[in-house]
C-alpha positions in Angstrom: 2.4 34.0 20.0 1.9 29.9 20.9 -0.9 30.3 18.3 0.9 31.7 15.6 1.3 28.6 13.2 -2.2 26.8 14.4 -4.3 26.5 11.6 -6.6 23.4 11.9 -7.3 22.2 15.8 -9.6 19.1 14.7 -7.0 16.1 13.8 -10.0 13.6 13.5 -9.6 14.2 9.7 -6.3 15.7 9.2 -3.6 14.4 6.6 -4.4 13.0 2.8 -7.3 10.4 2.9 -9.1 8.4 0.2 -11.8 10.4 -1.1 -13.0 8.3 -3.7 -11.1 5.7 -6.4 -12.7 4.9 -9.8 -11.8 1.9 -12.3 -12.5 1.4 -15.9 -11.9 -1.7 -18.0 -9.9 -3.1 -14.8 -10.3 -6.8 -14.4 -13.8 -8.0 -14.5 -15.1 -4.3 -14.3 -15.9 -4.1 -18.3 -16.9 -1.0 -20.2 -18.2 0.8 -17.5 -16.6 3.0 -14.8 -16.6 1.6 -11.0 -16.6 3.9 -8.1 -15.7 3.4 -4.4 -16.8 6.4 -2.6 -15.1 6.1 1.0 -15.2 10.1 1.2 -12.2 9.9 3.5 -13.8 7.5 5.9 -12.5 3.9 6.9 -14.5 1.3 4.4 -15.3 -2.3 4.8 -15.5 -4.2 1.1 -17.7 -7.6 1.6 -18.8 -9.8 -1.0 -18.7 -13.4 -2.4 -15.8 -15.2 -4.2 -15.2 -13.5 -7.5 -17.5 -10.7 -6.8 -14.0 -8.2 -7.0 -12.9 -7.5 -3.6 -9.1 -8.3 -4.5 -9.8 -6.2 -7.5 -10.3 -3.0 -5.8 -7.6 -3.6 -3.4 -5.0 -4.7 -6.3 -6.1 -1.4 -8.0 -5.1 1.0 -5.5 -1.9 -1.0 -4.8 -0.7 -0.7 -8.4 -1.6 3.4 -8.3 0.8 3.5 -5.2 3.3 0.8 -5.5 5.6 -0.5 -8.5 4.0 -3.1 -10.6 6.8 -5.3 -11.2 7.0 -5.4 -7.3 3.2 -5.8 -6.5 2.1 -9.6 -5.5 -1.5 -9.4 -6.9 -4.4 -11.4 -5.3 -2.7 -11.7 -2.0 -6.0 -10.3 -0.3 -7.7 -13.6 -1.5 -5.6 -15.9 0.4 -3.1 -17.3 -2.6 0.0 -18.3 -1.3 1.4 -18.2 -5.2 1.0 -15.7 -8.0 -2.1 -16.0 -9.5 -2.7 -12.9 -11.4 -0.6 -10.4 -13.2 -1.2 -6.8 -14.8 -1.9 -8.1 -18.2 -4.8 -10.6 -16.3 -6.2 -7.0 -15.0 -5.8 -5.2 -18.2 -7.3 -7.8 -20.8 -10.1 -8.8 -18.1 -9.1 -12.6 -18.0 -11.4 -14.6 -15.9 -10.4 -18.1 -16.6 -8.3 -20.5 -18.4 -9.3 -23.3 -21.0 -7.3 -26.7 -22.1 -6.8 -26.8 -26.1 -8.4 -29.7 -27.6 -5.4 -32.1 -27.3 -4.9 -30.9 -23.9 -1.3 -30.0 -24.4 -1.9 -26.3 -23.9 -3.9 -23.8 -22.0 -5.5 -20.3 -23.2 -6.8 -17.6 -21.2 -10.5 -16.2 -21.4 -10.4 -12.5 -21.5 -13.0 -9.8 -21.5 -11.1 -7.8 -23.7 -9.1 -10.1 -26.0 -7.5 -7.7 -28.1 -5.4 -4.5 -27.5 -7.9 -1.8 -28.8 -8.6 -0.3 -25.6 -7.4 1.6 -22.4 -7.6 0.5 -18.9 -8.0 3.4 -16.4 -7.0 3.7 -12.5 -8.0 7.0 -10.9 -7.9 7.9 -7.0 -8.4 11.5 -4.9 -7.0 12.1 -2.2 -8.4 14.9 0.0 -6.6 17.1 2.8 -9.4 18.6 5.2 -7.3 20.4 7.1 -5.4 22.2 4.3 -8.1 22.2 1.7 -5.6 20.0 -0.6 -6.3 17.8 -3.2 -4.1 15.3 -5.0 -5.5 13.0 -7.7 -3.3 10.1 -8.9 -4.4 8.6 -12.4 -2.4 5.9 -14.7 -3.7 4.9 -18.0 -2.4 1.6 -19.4 -2.5 0.6 -22.7 -0.5 -1.9 -25.3 0.4 -1.9 -28.7 -0.5 -5.2 -29.6 -1.3 -8.7 -27.4 2.1 -9.9 -27.4 3.6 -6.3 -26.2 3.9 -5.5 -22.6 1.6 -3.3 -20.6 2.8 0.1 -20.9 1.2 3.1 -18.6 1.1 6.9 -18.5 1.5 8.4 -15.1 -0.9 11.5 -14.4 -0.7 13.6 -11.0 -3.2 16.6 -10.4 -4.0 19.2 -8.1 -7.8 19.3 -8.8 -10.4 16.7 -8.4 -10.3 14.4 -11.7 -13.1 11.9 -12.5 -13.0 9.2 -15.4 -16.3 9.9 -16.8 -16.1 13.8 -16.7 -12.4 14.0 -17.7 -11.8 10.9 -19.6 -14.8 10.0 -21.1 -13.5 11.4 -24.6 -10.1 11.0 -24.4 -8.2 10.5 -27.9 -7.4 7.1 -29.2 -3.6 7.9 -30.3 -0.9 8.4 -27.9 0.6 11.4 -29.1 -3.1 13.1 -28.9 -3.4 11.5 -25.1 -0.3 13.1 -24.2 -1.3 16.6 -25.3 -5.1 16.3 -23.7 -3.7 15.6 -20.2 -1.5 18.4 -20.4 -4.2 20.5 -20.7 -6.0 19.7 -17.7 -5.1 22.4 -15.4 -2.8 21.7 -12.5 -2.0 18.3 -13.8 1.5 16.7 -14.5 2.4 14.0 -16.6 5.7 11.6 -15.7 7.4 9.4 -17.9 8.5 6.8 -15.4 6.9 5.2 -12.0 10.0 6.6 -10.2 9.3 10.0 -11.0 5.8 9.5 -10.5 6.3 8.2 -7.0 8.8 11.1 -6.0 6.3 13.5 -7.2 3.4 12.0 -5.2 5.7 11.0 -2.0 6.6 14.8 -2.1 3.1 15.8 -2.0 2.0 13.3 0.6 4.9 14.5 2.7 6.5 10.9 2.9 10.4 11.1 3.9 11.0 7.7 2.5 9.6 4.5 1.0 9.1 2.8 4.1 5.1 4.2 4.5 4.4 2.4 0.9 6.1 -0.8 1.8 4.3 -0.8 5.2 1.1 -0.3 3.0 1.7 -3.1 0.4 2.7 -5.6 3.0 -0.4 -5.2 5.3 -3.3 -4.1 2.7 -3.8 -7.9 2.3 -2.0 -9.4 5.5 -3.8 -12.2 7.1 -1.6 -12.9 10.0 1.8 -11.6 11.2 4.1 -14.5 11.8 7.0 -12.4 13.9 5.6 -8.9 15.6 9.3 -7.8 16.4 10.7 -8.4 12.9 7.4 -6.6 11.3 7.8 -3.4 13.5 11.5 -3.4 13.2 11.4 -3.9 9.4 8.3 -1.7 8.4 7.4 0.7 11.3 10.4 2.0 12.6 12.6 4.4 10.5 16.3 4.2 10.7 17.9 6.8 12.8 20.6 8.0 15.0 19.3 9.1 18.5 22.4 11.0 19.4 22.4 12.8 15.8 18.6 13.8 16.2 19.1 14.9 19.6 22.2 17.2 18.5 20.3 18.6 15.5 17.1 19.5 18.2 19.6 21.1 20.5 20.7 23.2 17.6 17.3 24.3 16.6 16.6 25.0 20.2 19.6 27.2 20.4 18.6 29.0 17.3 15.1 29.5 18.3 15.9 30.4 21.6 18.0 33.3 20.2 15.2 34.2 18.0 12.9 34.4 21.0 15.5 36.6 22.7 15.7 39.0 19.6 11.8 39.1 19.4 11.6 39.9 23.2 14.3 42.7 22.5 12.4 44.0 19.9 9.0 44.1 21.8 10.8 46.1 24.3 11.9 48.4 21.8 8.3 48.6 20.3 7.4 49.5 24.0 10.1 52.4 23.7 8.4 53.7 20.2 5.2 53.8 21.9 6.5 56.0 24.9 8.0 58.3 22.4 4.8 58.5 20.2 2.9 59.3 23.7 5.6 62.3 24.2 5.4 63.4 20.7 1.4 64.0 21.1 1.9 65.9 24.5 4.8 67.9 22.5 1.8 68.5 19.9 -0.4 69.5 22.5 2.0 71.9 24.2 2.7 73.4 20.5 -1.1 73.9 20.2 -1.3 75.9 23.7 1.8 77.9 22.6 0.1 78.7 19.2 -3.0 79.8 21.0 -1.2 81.9 24.0 0.7 83.4 20.7 -2.6 85.1 19.3 -3.9 85.8 22.5 -1.0 87.8 23.2 -1.6 89.8 20.0 -5.1 90.8 21.5 -4.2 91.8 24.7 -3.4 95.6 25.6 0.2 97.0 25.2 0.5 97.1 28.9 -0.8 93.5 29.5 1.8 92.7 26.9 4.7 95.1 28.2 4.1 93.7 31.8 4.2 89.9 30.6 6.7 90.2 28.1 9.6 89.3 30.1 7.8 86.1 31.2 6.6 85.1 27.6 10.1 85.7 26.2 11.4 83.3 28.8 9.0 80.7 28.3 9.4 81.1 24.6 13.1 80.0 24.8 12.5 77.3 27.2 9.7 76.1 24.9 11.8 76.6 21.9 15.1 74.9 23.6 12.4 71.9 24.6 11.0 71.7 21.0 14.4 71.3 19.3 15.5 68.3 21.9 12.0 66.4 21.2 12.9 67.0 17.2 16.2 65.7 18.0 14.6 62.9 19.9 12.3 62.3 17.1 14.4 62.1 14.8 16.6 59.6 16.1 13.8 57.4 17.4 12.4 57.6 14.1 15.6 56.1 12.5 15.9 53.6 15.0 12.1 52.6 14.5 13.1 52.2 10.9 16.1 50.0 12.2 13.6 47.8 14.2 11.1 47.4 11.5 14.3 45.9 9.4 15.6 43.6 12.0 11.7 42.4 12.6 11.4 41.9 8.9 14.6 40.0 9.0 14.2 38.0 12.0 10.5 37.0 10.2 12.3 35.7 7.4 14.9 33.6 9.6 12.0 32.3 11.2 10.4 31.2 8.0 13.5 29.8 6.8 14.0 27.9 10.2 10.3 25.9 9.4 8.3 27.9 12.1 8.7 25.6 14.6 7.4 26.7 18.2 9.9 26.2 21.3 6.9 24.1 22.9 6.6 21.6 19.8 10.6 21.7 20.8 10.2 20.7 24.2 7.7 17.8 23.1 10.1 16.5 20.7 12.9 16.4 23.4 10.3 14.9 26.1 10.0 12.2 23.2 13.5 11.9 22.6 13.5 11.1 26.6 10.8 8.6 26.2 12.9 7.0 23.1 16.1 6.9 25.7 13.9 5.1 28.2 13.0 2.6 25.7 16.3 2.2 24.6 17.5 1.5 28.4 14.5 -0.7 28.6 15.8 -3.0 25.4 19.4 -3.0 26.8 18.0 -4.8 29.9 15.9 -7.3 27.6 19.3 -7.9 25.9 21.2 -8.6 29.2 18.3 -11.0 30.3 18.2 -12.6 26.9 21.9 -13.2 26.4 22.4 -15.0 30.1 19.5 -17.5 28.8 21.9 -18.0 25.7 25.3 -18.2 27.8 26.6 -15.4 26.3 28.9 -12.5 28.1 27.5 -8.9 28.2 29.3 -6.8 26.0 32.0 -4.4 27.3 32.5 -2.7 23.9 31.0 -2.5 20.4 33.2 -5.4 19.1 31.9 -7.5 22.3 28.2 -6.6 20.7 29.2 -7.5 17.3 30.4 -11.0 18.4 27.4 -11.6 20.5 25.5 -10.7 17.2 27.6 -13.0 15.1 27.0 -16.0 17.6 23.3 -15.7 18.0 23.3 -15.4 14.2 25.1 -18.8 14.1 22.7 -20.3 16.7 19.6 -18.8 14.8 21.0 -20.2 11.4 21.7 -23.6 13.3 18.0 -23.6 14.6 16.1 -22.2 11.3 18.1 -25.4 9.3 16.9 -28.0 12.1 13.8 -26.3 11.9 13.9 -26.4 8.0 14.6 -30.0 8.1 12.1 -31.3 10.5 9.4 -29.1 8.1 10.9 -31.3 5.0 10.6 -34.4 7.2 7.2 -33.7 8.2 6.0 -32.9 4.4 7.6 -36.5 3.5 5.6 -38.3 6.4 2.8 -36.2 5.3 2.7 -37.5 1.7 3.6 -41.0 2.5 0.5 -41.2 5.1 -1.4 -39.6 2.3 -0.2 -42.2 -0.4 -0.6 -45.0 2.3 -4.2 -43.9 3.2 -5.4 -43.7 -0.7 -3.8 -47.0 -1.1 -5.7 -48.2 1.9 -8.8 -46.9 0.3 -8.5 -48.0 -3.0 -7.8 -51.7 -1.4 -11.1 -51.4 0.9 -13.2 -50.3 -2.1 -11.6 -53.1 -4.3 -12.2 -55.9 -1.3 -15.9 -54.4 -0.8 -16.4 -54.7 -4.5 -15.0 -58.1 -4.8 -17.1 -59.3 -2.0 -20.4 -58.5 -4.0 -18.8 -59.9 -7.3 -17.9 -63.9 -8.6 -14.9 -62.8 -10.2 -11.9 -60.6 -9.6 -11.9 -58.1 -12.1 -10.8 -54.7 -10.4 -13.5 -52.0 -10.0 -11.7 -49.6 -12.5 -12.0 -51.9 -15.3 -15.4 -52.3 -14.5 -16.3 -48.4 -14.1 -15.0 -48.4 -17.5 -17.3 -50.8 -19.1 -20.5 -49.1 -16.9 -19.5 -45.9 -18.5 -19.3 -47.2 -22.2 -22.4 -49.1 -21.8 -24.2 -45.9 -20.4 -23.2 -43.5 -22.9 -23.6 -45.9 -26.2 -27.0 -47.4 -24.5 -26.0 -50.6 -24.4 -27.0 -53.4 -22.0 -24.0 -54.6 -19.4 -25.1 -58.4 -20.6 -24.0 -57.6 -24.0 -20.4 -56.8 -23.3 -19.0 -59.6 -20.8 -16.0 -60.0 -19.6 -14.2 -63.7 -20.4 -13.7 -64.1 -16.6 -17.7 -63.6 -16.1 -18.6 -66.6 -18.9 -15.6 -69.0 -17.2 -17.1 -71.0 -14.0 -15.5 -73.8 -12.1 -17.1 -76.6 -11.0 -18.6 -77.0 -7.2 -16.2 -80.0 -6.6 -13.3 -78.0 -7.9 -13.8 -74.5 -6.0 -10.5 -74.6 -4.5 -8.8 -74.2 -8.0 -10.7 -70.9 -8.9 -8.5 -68.5 -7.5 -5.3 -70.2 -9.1 -7.4 -70.5 -12.4 -8.2 -66.8 -12.6 -4.7 -65.8 -11.8 -3.2 -67.5 -14.6 -5.8 -66.5 -17.0 -4.9 -62.9 -15.9 -5.5 -60.6 -18.4 -7.1 -62.8 -20.8 -9.8 -63.1 -18.1 -10.3 -59.4 -18.3 -10.8 -59.2 -22.2 -14.0 -57.4 -22.6 -16.0 -59.2 -25.7 -18.6 -57.1 -27.7 -20.9 -58.0 -30.6 -19.3 -57.8 -33.8 -22.1 -55.6 -35.1 -21.2 -52.9 -32.8 -17.3 -53.0 -33.5 -17.5 -49.4 -35.2 -19.1 -47.5 -32.5 -17.2 -49.2 -29.6 -13.7 -48.8 -31.3 -15.0 -44.9 -32.0 -15.6 -44.7 -28.4 -12.6 -46.1 -26.9 -10.3 -44.0 -29.2 -12.1 -40.8 -28.1 -11.9 -41.4 -24.4 -8.9 -41.0 -22.4 -9.4 -44.6 -20.3 -6.3 -43.9 -18.0 -6.0 -47.9 -17.9 -5.3 -50.5 -20.4 -8.6 -52.3 -21.7 -8.4 -55.5 -24.1 -11.6 -55.9 -26.2 -12.4 -58.3 -28.7 -15.5 -58.5 -31.4 -17.5 -61.8 -31.2 -19.6 -62.8 -34.2 -22.7 -64.2 -32.3 -23.9 -65.9 -35.5 -20.6 -67.9 -35.7 -21.3 -71.6 -34.5 -18.8 -73.1 -31.9 
C-alpha cells in the first residue's frame, strides 16, 4: 500500500531538464544552426570575449522570460543595457560614426528584415518520459518596425534543421505549418505562452522564473537576506497551511479506515467462498450417494430409507440456508465493490497523497515553526540593540517596523551622500592628477627646448610634418626664430609672455600653402593653431 504511487525511485535526474538548445540567426550566429547539447546535465560555457557566451545565456532567458523585462548582456558584467533584442535579431556587432561625426549607425550581419530568427529548447523529464519543447520564431515587417514573435510549445521533440528548415516565408503560411505539427500549440502572446509552459513544468508562481533571471548572470550577492526573502521564499501562511494539512490528514484517515473496513469485508467474502466450495463438495457427495442408492438392493434401500430421508431433509435445509447466505453476501459483495470504486475515485480526487507523505509535511511545518521561533529570538536581540521595545501586539510590531524603516532610510540617505561625496572627491583627484601629469610633461618638455611653446602645439606640427613629408625646419614657429642676446637673458621670459600668441605663429613656405591649408581643414586639431605663409624669395 505504501508503494502504490511510487513510479520513479532515482531522483538524480528527476524533473524537467534542458536536453538541448538551438539558435538560428541569433546574434552573431549567422545563417546556421548552433546547438548546445546538455542532455539534462550541468554545463560550463567558456570562450574568449565575443565568442557568444552571453548570446547563449540571453537566448535561453528570452525563451523563459518576457523580452521587455530582460536585461541583456548582463553575463558579460556590463553595468548598463548594452544590447537589445533588435541587436540579436539583426546580428549587430559594431557601431560606426558618420563622416561628420554627428551620428552613429549599427553594423549588422542581417541589415534587412527579410529573415527569421529562431530560438528552440527541448526540456525532458526522464522520470515521466515527458518532453516539452519551447520555440520562438522572430520576424519584422521592415527595418523600422518592432520585432514580433510566434510562441510555440510542443509535447514532442523538435529541431530547427528537421522541422523548420523548409518553413514558409509568409506569416499566414508559417502559422498553418506550425498547426500541422503533432502535439504543438501556437500562442498569440507571451503571457499565454508562459502560462502554458508553467503549467507543464508544474510551476505554482512566477517566482522560479524571477530567481532564474536574477541568478543566471549574477556576479555577486550584495545582501543574502534580501536575496533569500525576495527570490527563494514563497509567501505563505503557516497557520493556514497547517489547517489545510490537518484537513487533508482527516480526510485521508477516513479513507484509510474505510479501506481497512473493505479489507475486512473482503476477508469475510473469502471465507464465504470457502464455505460455498465446501457446500459444492457436499452436494457432489450427495449426488454420488443418490446414484449409489439406486444401485443397492431393495432390502438395503428399505433399511436405509429412514436415514437417507432424514439426511436428505437436513441437507436440503442446509442447502437452502447456504443459498440464502450466498444471495445475501453476493449483494453485499456488489455493494462493497461499488464502495471500493467510489473510494478509489475519492482518493484520485484528493491527489493521492500518502499518509506517510503527509506526516513528513507536518514534520516540515514543525521544523519551519522552530525556525520562526529562532527568528523571533534573533528579532528580540536585534531590536534590543536598536533600543526598541519588544512588541506585545501587532500594533507594536508595525510601529517597530516603521521606526526601523525610518532609521534605515536615514542611514541609506547618509550612505548615498557619502558615496556622492566620494565620487566628487574621486573626480576632483583624477582631474588634479591629470592636470599634474600635463604640467610635469610640459615642464619636462620645456627643459629640453629653448622656447615656451606648449607640447600640444609642437605635437600638431610634428604630425603635420610626418603626414606631408616636410622637414620640421621648414615649418618654424616665430618663437624659434627670435633670440635674446646673452647679456639680456633676464628679459627672455618677459619678452615671450609679451609676444604670447604671436610667438606661437607657425610659418610655412608660400609654395606649400595649398597642401598645408587642406591638411588643417581635414584634421580636427582640437586646439588653436595660427599659421602664416612666407615668401622665401621676398627680400627683407
